[in-house]
C-alpha positions as CSV (number, residue, x, y, z in Angstrom):
1,E,-22.3,-39.1,36.8
2,W,-26.0,-38.2,37.2
3,D,-29.3,-39.9,36.7
4,I,-30.5,-38.7,33.2
5,R,-34.0,-39.8,34.0
6,L,-34.1,-37.0,36.6
7,K,-32.2,-34.5,34.6
8,P,-32.2,-35.4,30.8
9,I,-29.2,-34.4,28.8
10,D,-31.4,-32.6,26.3
11,G,-33.3,-30.9,29.1
12,F,-37.1,-30.7,29.6
13,P,-39.5,-29.3,27.1
14,V,-39.7,-25.5,27.2
15,S,-43.1,-23.9,26.8
16,A,-44.1,-20.3,26.2
17,G,-45.6,-20.2,29.7
18,W,-42.4,-21.3,31.3
19,V,-40.4,-18.7,29.4
20,T,-42.9,-16.0,30.3
21,T,-42.8,-16.9,34.0
22,I,-39.0,-16.7,34.1
23,I,-39.0,-13.3,32.4
24,E,-41.7,-12.0,34.8
25,H,-39.7,-13.2,37.8
26,I,-36.5,-11.6,36.5
27,K,-38.4,-8.3,36.1
28,Q,-39.6,-8.6,39.7
29,L,-36.0,-9.1,40.9
30,N,-35.0,-5.9,39.2
31,D,-38.1,-3.9,40.5
32,E,-37.5,-3.2,44.2
33,Q,-41.1,-2.2,44.7
34,Q,-42.3,-5.6,43.7
35,F,-39.6,-7.6,45.4
36,T,-39.8,-8.8,49.0
37,K,-36.3,-9.1,50.5
38,I,-35.2,-12.5,51.9
39,V,-34.8,-12.3,55.7
40,V,-32.6,-15.4,56.2
41,P,-29.0,-16.0,55.4
42,T,-28.7,-16.8,51.7
43,L,-26.0,-18.4,49.6
44,V,-25.8,-17.5,45.9
45,L,-23.4,-19.5,43.8
46,C,-22.6,-19.0,40.1
47,S,-19.9,-19.5,37.6
48,Q,-16.9,-17.1,37.5
49,Q,-17.4,-16.4,33.8
50,S,-20.2,-15.7,31.4
51,F,-20.3,-16.7,27.8
52,A,-22.8,-15.9,25.0
53,P,-22.3,-18.7,22.4
54,K,-24.1,-18.6,19.1
55,F,-23.3,-22.2,18.4
56,W,-22.1,-25.2,20.5
57,H,-18.8,-24.6,22.1
58,D,-17.0,-26.6,24.8
59,D,-16.9,-23.5,27.0
60,I,-20.6,-24.0,27.6
61,R,-19.6,-26.8,30.0
62,R,-17.6,-24.4,32.2
63,M,-19.3,-21.0,32.0
64,E,-22.7,-19.3,32.6
65,V,-24.5,-19.1,29.3
66,F,-28.0,-17.9,30.2
67,F,-27.3,-14.9,32.4
68,T,-24.2,-12.7,33.0
69,V,-22.2,-13.2,36.1
70,E,-22.4,-9.5,36.7
71,G,-26.2,-9.6,36.5
72,I,-26.4,-12.5,39.0
73,V,-24.0,-10.8,41.4
74,G,-25.9,-7.6,41.1
75,V,-29.3,-9.2,41.8
76,A,-27.7,-11.2,44.7
77,G,-26.7,-7.9,46.4
78,K,-30.4,-6.9,46.4
79,L,-31.8,-10.1,47.8
80,G,-31.5,-9.3,51.4
81,E,-29.2,-8.3,54.3
82,F,-27.4,-11.6,54.8
83,V,-26.2,-12.7,51.4
84,K,-23.1,-14.6,50.6
85,T,-22.1,-14.7,47.0
86,Q,-19.4,-17.2,45.7
87,L,-18.2,-17.6,42.2
88,I,-17.3,-21.1,41.0
89,R,-14.3,-21.7,38.7
90,D,-15.3,-23.6,35.6
91,G,-19.0,-23.9,36.8
92,C,-21.6,-24.1,34.1
93,H,-25.1,-22.7,34.3
94,D,-26.4,-25.7,36.3
95,L,-23.6,-25.9,38.8
96,F,-24.5,-29.5,39.7
97,L,-23.8,-30.5,36.1
98,S,-20.4,-28.9,36.0
99,R,-17.2,-30.8,35.8
100,K,-16.2,-32.8,38.9
101,E,-13.8,-30.2,40.4
102,A,-16.5,-27.4,40.2
103,R,-19.2,-29.7,41.6
104,D,-16.9,-30.7,44.4
105,E,-16.4,-27.0,45.2
106,V,-20.1,-26.4,45.1
107,F,-21.0,-29.2,47.5
108,E,-18.1,-28.1,49.8
109,L,-19.4,-24.5,49.9
110,I,-23.0,-25.6,50.4
111,F,-22.2,-28.0,53.3
112,H,-19.9,-25.5,54.9
113,Y,-22.5,-22.7,54.6
114,F,-25.3,-24.7,56.2
115,L,-23.2,-26.2,58.9
116,N,-21.8,-22.8,59.8
117,E,-24.7,-20.5,59.0
118,E,-24.1,-18.2,62.0
119,E,-20.8,-17.3,60.3
120,Y,-22.7,-15.7,57.5
121,E,-25.4,-13.8,59.4
122,N,-23.5,-10.5,59.1
123,T,-22.0,-11.1,55.7
124,E,-21.5,-8.0,53.6
125,D,-20.2,-9.9,50.5
126,R,-22.5,-8.4,48.0
């Protein structure tokens, strides 16, 4: 259902530099002195459930496997004043690669959010 040339099934090669950059940015998100708050309405979407598999399991296709949902929601609450957080049932780490029902929900939420942004300007959904 997607173009595997743009998003290969096996993913892109991971380098030590890429991993280091991700780790440094995560540290910045957790250090309020280094982090500049976002000043525009922001939508954060993630799966409803986390899963830490040691081996392949079908739940990888319907849960967050790289971060914890609690961690994502916790950081989302620090991003800025106007943050809307929404959990997606059966969403995987890359929500756009989730099963059709979850993807449909993601697109519906995104389009609704951007078409009705003023609705969220005073959101306290952290």
